[in-house]
Backbone as a chain_set.jsonl record, in Angstrom:
{"seq": "MKNRQKPDPVQLKPHIGYHLRVISNAVSHSFARKLAATDVTVAECVILREMYAGNQKTSPGTVAEITGLTRGAVSKLVDRLLNKGLVTRTESSRDRRFQEIQLTPRAARLVPQLARIADENDESFFSILSQGEKKALVRTLVKLATIHRLNAHPIE", "coords": {"N": [[0.844, -1.182, 0.0], [0.565, 2.135, -0.882], [1.987, 4.95, 0.678], [0.366, 7.782, 1.109], [0.852, 11.25, 1.112], [-0.765, 13.841, 2.825], [-2.222, 16.565, 1.123], [-0.957, 19.922, 1.327], [-2.774, 22.315, 3.183], [-4.866, 24.731, 1.613], [-3.665, 27.933, 1.416], [-4.796, 30.991, 2.785], [-3.9, 33.645, 2.536], [-2.662, 34.205, -0.007], [-4.839, 34.812, -1.621], [-6.703, 37.276, -3.284], [-9.268, 38.012, -2.499], [-9.24, 37.462, 0.23], [-7.612, 39.517, 1.272], [-9.096, 41.749, 0.473], [-11.354, 41.345, 2.041], [-10.322, 41.565, 4.652], [-9.541, 44.286, 4.726], [-12.004, 45.51, 4.042], [-13.677, 44.662, 6.162], [-12.396, 45.942, 8.325], [-12.599, 48.68, 7.628], [-15.407, 48.961, 7.471], [-16.253, 48.215, 10.086], [-14.997, 50.162, 11.621], [-16.278, 52.445, 10.624], [-18.933, 51.904, 11.395], [-18.634, 52.001, 14.195], [-17.962, 54.696, 14.521], [-20.274, 55.897, 13.57], [-22.041, 55.185, 15.538], [-22.199, 57.113, 17.53], [-23.984, 58.875, 16.48], [-26.347, 57.583, 16.545], [-27.155, 56.193, 14.3], [-27.228, 53.533, 12.035], [-25.053, 51.755, 9.719], [-26.568, 50.798, 7.535], [-28.879, 52.398, 7.762], [-27.706, 54.856, 7.343], [-26.993, 54.654, 4.646], [-29.552, 54.668, 3.432], [-30.502, 57.221, 4.248], [-28.57, 58.923, 3.082], [-28.901, 58.375, 0.35], [-31.52, 59.254, -0.014], [-31.181, 61.934, 0.586], [-29.391, 62.746, -1.394], [-30.876, 62.408, -3.687], [-34.208, 62.824, -4.465], [-35.664, 64.154, -1.701], [-38.097, 63.335, -0.926], [-39.733, 60.414, -1.385], [-40.513, 57.017, -2.406], [-40.68, 53.894, -0.576], [-40.27, 51.767, -2.346], [-38.818, 52.92, -4.439], [-36.495, 53.574, -3.062], [-35.61, 50.995, -2.515], [-35.016, 50.121, -5.131], [-32.938, 51.903, -5.831], [-30.953, 51.335, -3.926], [-30.582, 48.613, -4.123], [-31.49, 46.924, -2.233], [-33.845, 44.649, -0.687], [-37.419, 45.063, -0.75], [-38.554, 44.393, 1.669], [-36.39, 44.643, 3.457], [-35.909, 47.378, 3.207], [-38.321, 48.354, 4.175], [-38.167, 47.631, 6.905], [-35.959, 49.17, 7.645], [-36.948, 51.74, 7.157], [-38.973, 51.815, 9.075], [-37.373, 51.834, 11.392], [-36.052, 54.278, 11.019], [-38.24, 55.983, 11.122], [-39.008, 55.655, 13.81], [-36.834, 56.87, 14.973], [-37.234, 59.44, 14.325], [-36.299, 60.461, 11.908], [-37.331, 60.218, 9.387], [-40.472, 60.805, 7.743], [-43.63, 59.269, 7.092], [-46.117, 58.949, 4.698], [-49.265, 57.785, 3.792], [-50.952, 57.062, 0.762], [-54.083, 58.491, 0.014], [-55.685, 57.38, -1.885], [-54.595, 54.884, -2.544], [-53.712, 52.59, -0.369], [-51.496, 50.99, -0.389], [-49.454, 52.434, -1.45], [-46.855, 54.39, -0.312], [-45.273, 57.334, 0.849], [-42.153, 58.521, 1.679], [-40.211, 60.817, 3.578], [-37.402, 62.852, 4.314], [-36.857, 64.178, 7.551], [-36.488, 67.542, 8.844], [-34.473, 67.385, 10.778], [-33.06, 65.086, 9.97], [-32.142, 65.966, 7.479], [-30.294, 67.849, 8.313], [-28.525, 66.181, 9.593], [-27.401, 64.431, 7.684], [-25.176, 65.653, 6.182], [-23.282, 65.587, 8.258], [-23.019, 62.823, 8.628], [-21.881, 62.195, 6.178], [-19.42, 63.496, 6.437], [-18.293, 61.944, 8.472], [-18.015, 59.515, 7.107], [-16.189, 60.315, 5.12], [-13.974, 61.004, 6.72], [-13.443, 58.527, 7.842], [-12.706, 57.029, 5.569], [-10.443, 58.513, 4.892], [-8.776, 57.978, 7.094], [-8.113, 55.338, 6.649], [-7.155, 55.156, 3.998], [-5.381, 57.189, 3.439], [-2.684, 56.746, 3.246], [-2.202, 55.97, 0.701], [-1.213, 57.127, -2.526], [-2.652, 59.706, -4.65], [-2.845, 58.691, -7.234], [-2.684, 55.92, -6.74], [-5.033, 55.568, -5.253], [-6.973, 56.251, -7.199], [-6.468, 54.23, -9.081], [-7.066, 51.955, -7.576], [-9.83, 52.356, -7.018], [-10.787, 52.414, -9.649], [-10.206, 49.776, -10.446], [-11.771, 48.288, -8.613], [-14.337, 49.213, -9.263], [-14.483, 48.308, -11.882], [-14.484, 45.506, -11.479], [-16.87, 45.255, -9.983], [-18.709, 46.143, -11.869], [-18.421, 44.291, -14.004], [-19.252, 41.969, -12.709], [-21.791, 42.654, -12.106], [-22.52, 43.882, -9.675], [-24.395, 45.794, -7.904], [-25.692, 46.516, -5.624], [-25.914, 48.362, -2.585], [-23.383, 48.077, -0.128], [-24.217, 47.145, 3.102], [-23.512, 45.981, 5.405]], "CA": [[0.0, 0.0, 0.0], [1.334, 3.365, -1.005], [1.779, 5.927, 1.73], [0.076, 9.091, 0.518], [0.948, 12.413, 1.982], [-1.896, 14.766, 2.701], [-1.799, 17.827, 0.504], [-0.944, 21.091, 2.206], [-4.034, 23.064, 3.083], [-4.805, 25.941, 0.801], [-3.381, 29.123, 2.204], [-5.725, 32.088, 2.523], [-3.288, 34.94, 2.263], [-2.407, 34.528, -1.419], [-6.078, 35.162, -2.309], [-7.069, 38.684, -3.284], [-10.491, 38.131, -1.711], [-8.872, 37.482, 1.649], [-7.125, 40.86, 1.596], [-10.242, 42.655, 0.347], [-12.225, 41.146, 3.209], [-9.635, 42.123, 5.827], [-9.659, 45.747, 4.658], [-13.428, 45.854, 4.069], [-14.169, 44.499, 7.536], [-11.821, 46.98, 9.186], [-13.199, 49.96, 7.249], [-16.828, 48.922, 7.844], [-16.412, 48.2, 11.552], [-14.601, 51.484, 12.097], [-17.359, 53.354, 10.25], [-20.082, 51.607, 12.262], [-18.327, 52.521, 15.542], [-18.029, 56.161, 14.471], [-21.677, 56.257, 13.394], [-22.79, 54.886, 16.771], [-22.405, 58.363, 18.264], [-25.118, 59.579, 15.865], [-27.493, 56.678, 16.664], [-27.521, 55.769, 12.958], [-26.45, 52.378, 11.587], [-24.529, 51.865, 8.357], [-27.693, 50.615, 6.612], [-29.71, 53.606, 7.847], [-26.916, 55.924, 6.718], [-27.133, 54.479, 3.2], [-30.891, 55.13, 3.055], [-30.562, 58.672, 4.436], [-27.718, 59.599, 2.092], [-29.534, 58.242, -0.965], [-32.672, 60.151, -0.037], [-30.663, 63.305, 0.589], [-28.751, 63.006, -2.688], [-31.903, 62.451, -4.721], [-35.403, 63.534, -4.036], [-35.83, 63.878, -0.271], [-39.423, 62.755, -0.781], [-39.71, 59.286, -2.309], [-41.244, 55.84, -1.934], [-39.795, 52.796, -0.177], [-39.925, 50.984, -3.535], [-37.742, 53.627, -5.142], [-35.289, 53.399, -2.237], [-35.166, 49.613, -2.747], [-34.398, 50.079, -6.458], [-31.691, 52.667, -5.816], [-29.947, 50.719, -3.06], [-30.414, 47.189, -4.388], [-32.004, 46.17, -1.095], [-35.201, 44.145, -0.881], [-38.466, 45.936, -0.205], [-38.703, 44.032, 3.08], [-35.283, 45.258, 4.208], [-36.147, 48.823, 3.215], [-39.457, 48.591, 5.076], [-37.659, 47.571, 8.282], [-35.096, 50.337, 7.861], [-37.815, 52.915, 7.23], [-39.597, 51.773, 10.404], [-36.378, 52.289, 12.377], [-35.833, 55.716, 10.812], [-39.445, 56.633, 11.647], [-38.9, 55.641, 15.278], [-35.772, 57.802, 15.368], [-37.63, 60.786, 13.921], [-35.468, 60.908, 10.792], [-38.184, 60.275, 8.199], [-41.919, 60.744, 7.936], [-44.26, 58.398, 6.107], [-47.493, 59.325, 4.387], [-49.934, 56.822, 2.921], [-51.829, 57.661, -0.234], [-55.507, 58.366, 0.353], [-56.305, 56.575, -2.94], [-54.051, 53.524, -2.57], [-52.993, 52.416, 0.909], [-50.23, 50.286, -0.628], [-48.444, 53.424, -1.816], [-46.393, 55.241, 0.78], [-44.247, 58.303, 0.515], [-41.313, 58.831, 2.839], [-39.504, 62.083, 3.42], [-36.466, 63.197, 5.386], [-37.26, 65.259, 8.445], [-35.439, 68.58, 8.895], [-33.357, 66.871, 11.596], [-32.279, 64.18, 9.122], [-31.475, 66.78, 6.461], [-29.122, 68.46, 8.975], [-27.638, 65.101, 10.016], [-26.745, 63.751, 6.562], [-23.813, 66.149, 5.946], [-22.419, 65.084, 9.334], [-22.76, 61.416, 8.303], [-20.946, 62.21, 5.047], [-18.09, 63.847, 6.975], [-17.791, 60.765, 9.193], [-17.586, 58.561, 6.074], [-14.972, 60.846, 4.51], [-12.889, 60.883, 7.702], [-13.14, 57.103, 7.972], [-11.929, 56.682, 4.381], [-9.144, 59.173, 5.004], [-7.935, 57.293, 8.083], [-7.65, 54.062, 6.104], [-6.572, 55.203, 2.667], [-4.513, 58.355, 3.251], [-1.329, 56.279, 2.961], [-2.097, 55.777, -0.74], [-1.123, 58.337, -3.35], [-3.878, 59.95, -5.433], [-2.824, 57.736, -8.345], [-3.023, 54.594, -6.214], [-6.462, 55.589, -4.91], [-7.737, 56.212, -8.45], [-6.289, 52.897, -9.669], [-7.816, 51.009, -6.751], [-11.255, 52.571, -7.279], [-11.046, 51.991, -11.031], [-10.183, 48.313, -10.459], [-12.934, 47.785, -7.883], [-15.528, 49.53, -10.068], [-14.462, 47.378, -13.016], [-14.922, 44.194, -10.98], [-18.288, 45.353, -9.623], [-19.474, 46.271, -13.112], [-18.381, 43.01, -14.721], [-20.026, 40.98, -11.949], [-23.122, 43.239, -11.888], [-22.69, 44.1, -8.244], [-24.849, 47.172, -7.805], [-26.354, 46.768, -4.333], [-25.075, 49.037, -1.603], [-22.971, 47.259, 1.017], [-24.76, 47.732, 4.319], [-22.998, 45.277, 6.582]], "C": [[0.884, 1.238, 0.0], [0.992, 4.322, 0.129], [1.599, 7.3, 1.081], [0.228, 10.189, 1.553], [-0.277, 13.285, 1.744], [-1.405, 16.041, 2.031], [-1.812, 18.951, 1.537], [-2.274, 21.82, 2.075], [-3.827, 24.327, 2.256], [-4.611, 27.132, 1.732], [-4.353, 30.235, 1.815], [-5.045, 33.335, 1.99], [-2.918, 35.204, 0.809], [-3.662, 34.993, -2.182], [-6.394, 36.655, -2.172], [-8.292, 38.912, -2.404], [-10.225, 38.194, -0.216], [-8.464, 38.899, 2.058], [-8.238, 41.901, 1.481], [-11.133, 42.562, 1.576], [-11.605, 41.732, 4.476], [-9.815, 43.646, 5.853], [-11.119, 46.165, 4.779], [-13.996, 45.745, 5.482], [-13.667, 45.612, 8.444], [-12.461, 48.337, 8.896], [-14.65, 50.021, 7.72], [-17.034, 48.977, 9.352], [-16.039, 49.556, 12.153], [-15.711, 52.5, 11.819], [-18.57, 53.145, 11.152], [-19.856, 52.147, 13.677], [-18.448, 54.039, 15.575], [-19.472, 56.644, 14.316], [-22.478, 56.069, 14.675], [-23.08, 56.15, 17.573], [-23.59, 59.156, 17.72], [-26.413, 58.792, 15.999], [-28.041, 56.282, 15.294], [-26.626, 54.588, 12.584], [-25.941, 52.619, 10.168], [-25.678, 51.754, 7.348], [-28.605, 51.845, 6.603], [-29.009, 54.783, 7.17], [-27.04, 55.852, 5.199], [-28.474, 55.023, 2.73], [-30.962, 56.658, 3.143], [-29.758, 59.41, 3.374], [-28.313, 59.512, 0.693], [-30.744, 59.169, -1.073], [-32.224, 61.605, -0.125], [-30.106, 63.675, -0.784], [-29.77, 63.121, -3.812], [-33.039, 63.337, -4.279], [-35.647, 63.179, -2.577], [-37.216, 63.339, 0.055], [-39.52, 61.65, -1.82], [-40.556, 58.145, -1.757], [-40.248, 54.78, -1.479], [-39.374, 51.941, -1.375], [-38.789, 51.608, -4.325], [-36.432, 53.486, -4.379], [-34.729, 51.994, -2.443], [-34.455, 49.497, -4.094], [-33.031, 50.751, -6.459], [-30.597, 51.936, -5.054], [-29.674, 49.258, -3.385], [-30.858, 46.314, -3.235], [-33.401, 45.646, -1.418], [-36.191, 45.136, -0.288], [-38.679, 45.656, 1.28], [-37.628, 44.676, 3.947], [-35.49, 46.76, 4.309], [-37.286, 49.157, 4.175], [-39.008, 48.593, 6.536], [-36.78, 48.782, 8.599], [-35.924, 51.61, 7.975], [-38.512, 52.964, 8.583], [-38.626, 52.269, 11.477], [-36.136, 53.786, 12.257], [-37.038, 56.529, 11.285], [-39.363, 56.758, 13.16], [-37.844, 56.609, 15.79], [-36.092, 59.239, 14.976], [-36.822, 61.339, 12.762], [-36.203, 60.911, 9.454], [-39.642, 60.335, 8.645], [-42.475, 59.853, 6.84], [-45.706, 58.828, 5.933], [-48.071, 58.267, 3.459], [-50.846, 57.568, 1.966], [-53.282, 57.461, 0.183], [-56.226, 57.49, -0.673], [-55.85, 55.125, -2.93], [-53.183, 53.325, -1.335], [-51.677, 51.656, 0.741], [-49.101, 51.261, -0.953], [-48.125, 54.305, -0.617], [-45.328, 56.182, 0.246], [-43.46, 58.573, 1.791], [-40.518, 60.088, 2.521], [-38.558, 62.276, 4.597], [-37.083, 64.285, 6.258], [-36.177, 66.339, 8.399], [-34.226, 68.125, 9.713], [-32.458, 65.954, 10.772], [-31.508, 64.968, 8.068], [-30.244, 67.483, 7.042], [-28.078, 67.397, 9.326], [-26.83, 64.503, 8.863], [-25.366, 64.329, 6.242], [-22.819, 65.705, 7.022], [-22.052, 63.617, 9.071], [-21.755, 61.314, 7.153], [-19.532, 62.542, 5.516], [-17.477, 62.657, 7.715], [-17.278, 59.733, 8.192], [-16.283, 59.015, 5.431], [-13.773, 60.691, 5.442], [-12.474, 59.422, 7.869], [-12.307, 56.63, 6.776], [-10.52, 57.26, 4.478], [-8.223, 58.427, 5.978], [-7.398, 55.964, 7.563], [-6.82, 54.21, 4.84], [-5.636, 56.38, 2.422], [-3.075, 57.953, 2.932], [-1.105, 56.09, 1.457], [-1.964, 57.127, -1.45], [-2.446, 58.515, -4.096], [-3.973, 58.961, -6.589], [-3.203, 56.335, -7.899], [-4.501, 54.5, -5.849], [-7.314, 55.463, -6.169], [-7.656, 54.831, -9.091], [-7.094, 51.85, -8.894], [-9.315, 51.133, -7.017], [-11.615, 52.087, -8.676], [-11.117, 50.458, -11.114], [-11.415, 47.733, -9.762], [-14.234, 48.045, -8.647], [-15.609, 48.583, -11.268], [-14.965, 46.004, -12.59], [-16.414, 44.201, -10.643], [-19.161, 45.416, -10.872], [-19.549, 44.941, -13.844], [-19.26, 41.968, -14.036], [-21.423, 41.468, -11.582], [-23.451, 43.356, -10.404], [-23.097, 45.559, -8.039], [-25.598, 47.475, -6.513], [-25.368, 47.469, -3.398], [-24.646, 48.056, -0.517], [-23.497, 47.898, 2.308], [-24.287, 47.009, 5.571], [-21.508, 45.153, 6.521]], "O": [[1.824, 1.356, 0.786], [-0.175, 4.476, 0.488], [2.55, 7.895, 0.575], [-0.205, 10.068, 2.699], [-0.75, 13.44, 0.618], [-0.318, 16.536, 2.329], [-2.584, 18.924, 2.495], [-2.829, 21.926, 0.981], [-2.738, 24.9, 2.221], [-5.331, 27.291, 2.718], [-4.687, 30.392, 0.64], [-5.564, 34.0, 1.093], [-2.866, 36.371, 0.42], [-3.54, 35.519, -3.289], [-6.354, 37.213, -1.076], [-8.35, 39.885, -1.652], [-10.916, 38.905, 0.514], [-8.925, 39.411, 3.078], [-8.316, 42.824, 2.291], [-11.608, 43.575, 2.088], [-12.31, 42.335, 5.285], [-10.195, 44.218, 6.875], [-11.439, 47.08, 5.539], [-14.713, 46.635, 5.939], [-14.428, 46.161, 9.24], [-12.823, 49.062, 9.823], [-15.074, 51.019, 8.303], [-17.898, 49.708, 9.837], [-16.692, 50.034, 13.081], [-16.041, 53.316, 12.679], [-19.166, 54.114, 11.621], [-20.776, 52.688, 14.289], [-18.971, 54.605, 16.535], [-19.845, 57.68, 14.866], [-23.496, 56.734, 14.869], [-24.117, 56.236, 18.231], [-24.139, 60.01, 18.415], [-27.473, 59.28, 15.608], [-29.242, 56.061, 15.141], [-25.414, 54.633, 12.79], [-26.351, 53.57, 9.503], [-25.746, 52.542, 6.405], [-29.05, 52.279, 5.541], [-29.647, 55.602, 6.508], [-27.179, 56.882, 4.539], [-28.536, 55.755, 1.742], [-31.431, 57.311, 2.211], [-30.22, 60.412, 2.828], [-28.239, 60.474, -0.071], [-30.96, 59.795, -2.111], [-32.83, 62.407, -0.836], [-30.325, 64.783, -1.273], [-29.552, 63.849, -4.78], [-32.843, 64.448, -3.786], [-35.821, 62.004, -2.254], [-37.477, 62.933, 1.188], [-39.403, 61.918, -3.016], [-41.239, 58.307, -0.745], [-39.106, 54.761, -1.937], [-38.248, 51.444, -1.417], [-37.905, 50.909, -4.819], [-35.376, 53.299, -4.984], [-33.515, 51.818, -2.535], [-33.412, 48.85, -4.192], [-32.075, 50.221, -7.026], [-29.444, 51.917, -5.484], [-28.649, 48.715, -2.973], [-30.633, 45.104, -3.245], [-34.06, 46.15, -2.327], [-35.839, 45.946, 0.57], [-38.952, 46.571, 2.057], [-37.912, 45.188, 5.03], [-35.273, 47.353, 5.366], [-37.211, 50.144, 4.906], [-39.42, 49.453, 7.315], [-36.856, 49.346, 9.691], [-35.628, 52.467, 8.807], [-38.632, 54.035, 9.179], [-39.01, 53.032, 12.363], [-36.026, 54.485, 13.264], [-36.877, 57.639, 11.791], [-39.615, 57.823, 13.723], [-37.946, 57.111, 16.909], [-35.315, 60.151, 15.258], [-36.671, 62.555, 12.638], [-35.748, 61.536, 8.496], [-39.988, 59.966, 9.768], [-41.862, 59.7, 5.783], [-46.425, 59.042, 6.909], [-47.451, 57.896, 2.463], [-51.44, 58.585, 2.324], [-53.66, 56.387, 0.65], [-57.27, 56.915, -0.365], [-56.624, 54.229, -3.268], [-52.062, 53.828, -1.262], [-50.834, 51.678, 1.637], [-47.928, 50.947, -0.753], [-49.015, 54.885, 0.004], [-44.589, 55.859, -0.684], [-44.037, 58.823, 2.85], [-40.199, 60.379, 1.368], [-38.872, 61.91, 5.729], [-37.745, 65.196, 5.761], [-35.06, 66.069, 7.957], [-33.087, 68.447, 9.373], [-31.233, 66.035, 10.865], [-30.346, 64.667, 7.795], [-29.258, 67.689, 6.333], [-26.882, 67.687, 9.353], [-25.681, 64.108, 9.062], [-24.437, 63.547, 6.04], [-21.647, 65.473, 6.727], [-20.904, 63.219, 9.269], [-20.882, 60.446, 7.161], [-18.562, 61.944, 5.051], [-16.28, 62.396, 7.594], [-16.221, 59.138, 8.403], [-15.376, 58.21, 5.218], [-12.689, 60.297, 5.01], [-11.29, 59.122, 8.02], [-11.32, 55.916, 6.948], [-9.535, 56.583, 4.184], [-7.032, 58.267, 5.713], [-6.336, 55.516, 7.994], [-5.869, 53.455, 4.636], [-5.147, 56.552, 1.306], [-2.322, 58.764, 2.392], [0.035, 56.053, 0.994], [-2.534, 58.13, -1.02], [-3.259, 57.592, -4.166], [-5.053, 58.452, -6.889], [-3.95, 55.638, -8.587], [-5.146, 53.482, -6.102], [-8.257, 54.674, -6.212], [-8.657, 54.316, -9.589], [-7.721, 50.972, -9.486], [-9.994, 50.126, -7.22], [-12.635, 51.423, -8.863], [-11.995, 49.913, -11.783], [-12.031, 46.794, -10.266], [-15.124, 47.195, -8.674], [-16.692, 48.115, -11.621], [-15.791, 45.406, -13.28], [-17.135, 43.261, -10.98], [-20.231, 44.809, -10.919], [-20.628, 44.515, -14.256], [-19.931, 41.179, -14.701], [-22.153, 40.8, -10.849], [-24.531, 42.97, -9.955], [-22.247, 46.449, -8.006], [-26.088, 48.59, -6.334], [-24.165, 47.207, -3.419], [-25.47, 47.278, -0.033], [-23.239, 49.073, 2.565], [-24.639, 47.401, 6.683], [-20.898, 44.587, 7.428]]}, "num_chains": 1, "name": "protein.A"}
């Protein structure tokens, strides 16, 4: 009987995905910790920023389309934002299935602060890179996302 040696286990560190995950986790966790002071989660921040950047009055369905989230996930996030006083919700008098959500004035004041926190978080992680390296990295990541049709916002 031949004595077979077990193959060496596959190493993680040579994989690009491993390194992307290490950086992504660190950036995301840092951002979530910084957002905690505002009582807004990363997922809520995505919804608020999208609403602020577009029409501050919209429907949950439109938010789902823009963010790539399911309608169920958006509904839960809208409920949380309602409870925090960051959005209002109005039901149509003609069709109770149609709802319109809108940023409150408090949310409209908060979104620029959330954007600054995101910018500062990016700066703390990526300031070591030159402008050229940053552009190349973004270009490469956008290319991969486009080719693989990854258009949903990362919220976790």
